[in-house]
N, C-alpha and C positions, 0 to 999 in steps of 0.2 A: 556714422553708425554702421554702415555696411562694411567699411574698411575694418572695423573692430570685429565684426562677425566673421569676416573672411579670415582674419588672423586667428581667431579661435578655431574655426573650421580647419585651417591649415595645421595648427598645433595638434588637434585631435588626429588628423590624418597621419602626421608624422609620428606621433606616439603609437598609433595602431601599427604602422609599418615597422617600428622598432620592436614592438612586442612580438609581431609575427616573425621577424628575423631571429630574435632571441629563442623563440620556441623551436624554429627550424634548426638552429645551431645546437640546441640542447638535445634534440632528437638524434643527432649524428652519433655514431659509435665513438667510444672514448678514445680509440686510437686516432681517429681523424680529428677529433677535438684537440688532442695533444699536438698533432702535426701542424694544425693551423694556429696554435697558441690560444685556444679558447680557454678561459679560466675554468678549472675543475671544481673549485670550491669558492666559498665566500658569499656574502650577501648580495643579492641581485640589486643593481642600481635602480633606484626609483626613476621613473620617467617624470621629469619636471616640466610642467606646463607653465607658459609665461603669463598666467593670470591667477 
């Protein structure tokens, strides 16, 4: 049971980290986003959790 809870906790931590990264990248100026190849448009990918 604890292994399952640890996997869920790890999945939430990873999802939180990804959301934070996407927010930071989206807050950069457009010129820098273009330079690093960050997508300008399109639907954001949903973060899929393994449960």
